[in-house]
C-alpha positions as CSV (number, residue, x, y, z in Angstrom):
1,M,-113.0,117.3,51.4
2,T,-114.7,115.5,54.2
3,D,-117.9,113.5,53.9
4,P,-121.0,115.3,55.1
5,I,-122.0,114.4,58.7
6,P,-125.3,112.5,58.6
7,P,-128.1,113.7,60.8
8,P,-128.1,112.2,64.3
9,I,-130.3,109.2,64.8
10,I,-132.0,109.2,68.2
11,L,-133.5,105.9,69.1
12,I,-136.1,106.2,71.9
13,A,-137.3,103.1,73.8
14,E,-140.6,104.2,75.3
15,D,-143.8,102.2,75.7
16,D,-146.2,105.1,76.6
17,P,-147.8,106.6,73.5
18,D,-148.3,110.0,75.1
19,D,-144.6,110.2,76.2
20,R,-143.6,109.1,72.6
21,L,-145.7,111.9,71.1
22,M,-144.3,114.5,73.5
23,M,-140.7,113.4,72.8
24,Q,-141.3,113.4,69.1
25,E,-142.6,116.9,69.2
26,A,-139.9,118.2,71.5
27,F,-137.1,116.8,69.3
28,A,-138.9,118.3,66.2
29,E,-138.9,121.6,67.9
30,R,-135.4,121.6,69.5
31,C,-133.4,119.4,67.2
32,I,-134.7,119.8,63.7
33,E,-131.9,117.9,62.1
34,C,-132.3,114.9,64.5
35,R,-134.0,111.8,63.2
36,T,-136.1,110.3,66.0
37,C,-137.1,106.6,65.9
38,F,-139.0,104.7,68.5
39,A,-139.1,101.2,70.0
40,H,-142.1,100.3,72.0
41,D,-140.4,97.8,74.3
42,G,-137.0,96.4,75.1
43,M,-137.4,93.4,72.8
44,Q,-138.1,95.6,69.8
45,L,-135.2,97.9,70.8
46,M,-132.8,95.0,70.7
47,R,-134.1,93.7,67.4
48,I,-133.5,97.1,65.9
49,L,-130.0,97.3,67.4
50,H,-129.1,93.9,66.1
51,G,-130.3,94.8,62.6
52,E,-133.2,92.4,62.7
53,E,-135.9,95.0,62.4
54,Q,-136.0,98.2,60.4
55,L,-136.5,101.5,62.1
56,R,-140.0,102.9,61.6
57,D,-139.0,106.0,59.8
58,G,-137.8,104.0,56.8
59,L,-134.1,104.0,57.6
60,S,-132.5,100.9,56.2
61,R,-131.1,98.2,58.5
62,A,-127.6,99.2,57.2
63,S,-128.0,102.7,58.7
64,S,-130.0,101.8,61.8
65,R,-127.2,102.2,64.3
66,P,-128.3,105.1,66.4
67,D,-126.1,107.9,67.6
68,L,-128.0,108.1,71.0
69,I,-130.4,105.8,72.8
70,L,-133.0,107.1,75.3
71,L,-134.1,104.3,77.4
72,D,-137.2,104.1,79.6
73,L,-136.8,101.7,82.6
74,N,-140.3,100.3,82.9
75,M,-141.3,98.7,79.6
76,P,-143.0,95.4,78.8
77,L,-141.4,92.2,77.5
78,K,-137.8,93.4,78.3
79,D,-137.5,96.3,80.7
80,G,-134.9,99.1,80.4
81,R,-132.6,97.5,83.0
82,Q,-132.3,94.3,81.0
83,A,-131.9,96.2,77.7
84,L,-129.2,98.3,79.2
85,L,-127.2,95.3,80.4
86,E,-127.5,93.7,77.0
87,I,-126.4,96.9,75.2
88,K,-123.4,97.5,77.4
89,S,-122.3,93.9,77.3
90,D,-122.2,93.8,73.5
91,V,-118.9,95.0,72.0
92,R,-120.8,96.3,68.9
93,L,-123.3,98.4,70.9
94,R,-121.6,99.5,74.1
95,A,-120.1,102.7,72.5
96,I,-123.6,104.0,71.7
97,P,-124.4,106.6,74.4
98,T,-127.3,105.2,76.4
99,I,-129.3,107.7,78.5
100,V,-131.9,106.3,80.9
101,M,-134.9,108.6,80.9
102,T,-137.5,107.5,83.3
103,T,-140.1,108.6,85.9
104,S,-138.2,106.8,88.6
105,D,-136.1,108.9,91.0
106,N,-135.4,105.9,93.1
107,E,-131.7,105.9,94.3
108,D,-131.5,102.1,93.8
109,D,-132.5,102.6,90.1
110,V,-130.0,105.4,89.6
111,R,-127.1,103.3,91.2
112,Y,-128.1,100.2,89.2
113,C,-128.2,102.0,85.9
114,Y,-124.8,103.7,86.3
115,G,-123.3,100.4,87.5
116,A,-124.7,98.8,84.4
117,G,-123.0,101.3,82.1
118,A,-125.6,104.1,81.6
119,N,-124.0,107.2,80.3
120,A,-126.6,109.4,82.1
121,Y,-129.7,109.1,84.1
122,I,-132.5,111.7,83.7
123,V,-135.8,111.8,85.6
124,K,-138.5,112.7,83.1
125,P,-139.6,116.3,83.6
126,S,-143.2,116.8,84.6
127,S,-143.9,119.6,82.0
128,Y,-143.5,120.0,78.3
129,S,-141.3,123.0,78.8
130,G,-139.0,120.9,81.1
131,L,-138.9,118.3,78.3
132,L,-137.9,120.9,75.8
133,D,-135.0,122.0,78.1
134,V,-133.9,118.4,78.5
135,V,-133.9,117.8,74.7
136,S,-132.0,121.0,74.2
137,S,-129.3,119.9,76.7
138,L,-129.1,116.4,75.4
139,T,-128.8,117.3,71.7
140,S,-126.3,120.1,72.5
141,Y,-124.1,117.8,74.5
142,W,-124.4,114.5,72.6
143,T,-124.5,115.8,69.1
144,A,-122.5,119.0,69.2
145,T,-120.1,119.0,72.1
146,V,-118.7,115.5,72.5
147,T,-116.8,113.5,69.9
148,L,-118.4,110.0,69.3
149,P,-117.2,107.1,67.2
150,R,-118.4,107.4,63.6
151,R,-121.5,105.4,62.8
152,P,-120.5,102.3,60.8
153,E,-121.9,101.8,57.4
154,R,-123.4,98.4,58.5
155,Y,-123.4,96.1,61.5
156,D,-120.2,94.2,61.9
157,R,-121.4,90.6,62.4
158,E,-118.0,89.1,63.0
């Protein structure tokens, strides 16, 4: 008998409160089993990923490794570009699919993010129905189609 698959944890780094609310509602509507958690800036994102801060929904530090990261580029303290480089240069974090989801459609940003190791680059849709379509596609592909490494029980500090 295999262990039950835990619900996917989606960690969203987004500084805009309106965007956070829309994403929370879209995931609640299109991926009921997903557990969404938010970081308000790149510094908080990295503290969560390094197990230094608990996720806001009460998940323990031991289970705080997300299955998917959605990363805004333009955030305070540490922007998405810096966070992306840090995630993809850390052997403990680089396997986590990291999707840049931003308002920028600048070709230089797209090239930079893929060069830094982003798994995908999505320009934020301008409507809620567009966001619902993106969330449906993301969750279908990243939680049901591809095979990802199992989430470790705890962070490996060695």
